[in-house]
C-alpha positions in Angstrom: -0.2 0.2 0.3 1.8 2.9 -1.0 1.2 6.0 1.5 2.2 9.6 1.6 2.8 11.4 5.0 2.7 15.4 4.9 3.4 17.1 7.9 5.4 19.4 9.7 7.4 17.3 11.2 8.3 13.9 8.6 12.0 13.3 7.4 12.0 15.1 4.1 12.5 12.2 1.2 12.4 9.8 3.2 11.9 6.5 3.1 11.6 3.2 4.6 12.8 -0.6 4.0 10.4 -1.1 7.3 7.7 -3.3 6.1 3.9 -1.6 7.4 0.6 -3.0 6.9 -3.5 -1.0 6.8 -2.3 -1.8 10.6 0.5 0.5 10.8 -1.1 2.8 8.9 -3.8 3.0 11.7 -1.8 2.6 15.1 0.1 6.0 13.6 -3.1 8.1 13.0 -4.3 6.8 16.4 -1.3 7.3 17.9 -1.6 11.4 16.5 -4.7 12.2 17.8 -4.0 10.6 21.4 -6.7 7.9 20.9 -6.6 5.7 24.2 -7.2 2.9 22.0 -7.0 1.6 18.9 -9.3 -1.0 16.6 -8.5 -4.4 17.1 -5.3 -5.4 15.2 -3.9 -1.9 15.0 -3.4 -2.9 19.1 0.0 -4.9 18.8 0.4 -3.2 15.4 4.7 -1.1 14.9 3.2 2.6 14.2 4.9 4.3 11.3 7.3 6.5 13.6 10.7 6.4 11.3 8.4 9.0 9.3 8.7 11.4 11.9 11.5 13.4 13.0 12.2 16.1 16.0 9.6 18.9 15.9 11.1 21.7 14.1 11.9 24.7 17.0 9.0 25.4 18.7 6.2 22.9 17.9 5.1 20.2 20.4 4.4 16.4 18.6 5.2 13.8 16.7 7.4 13.1 20.0 4.4 11.0 21.0 4.5 8.4 17.6 7.3 6.6 18.9 6.4 3.6 20.7 
């Protein structure tokens, strides 16, 4: 599944060599939104944290994606 990740905390030009699935994408979205739980198989999925770097100066966010 091709996925384009866009945002202020995304590592520019990054391509991951890690294999992800739909559950990984759902886990990443759940973490980004701060939801207390993810549905079903996304609970134990690996989040796509390697796409995100340090937040820009003066901004919070992104650091909660590391699990």
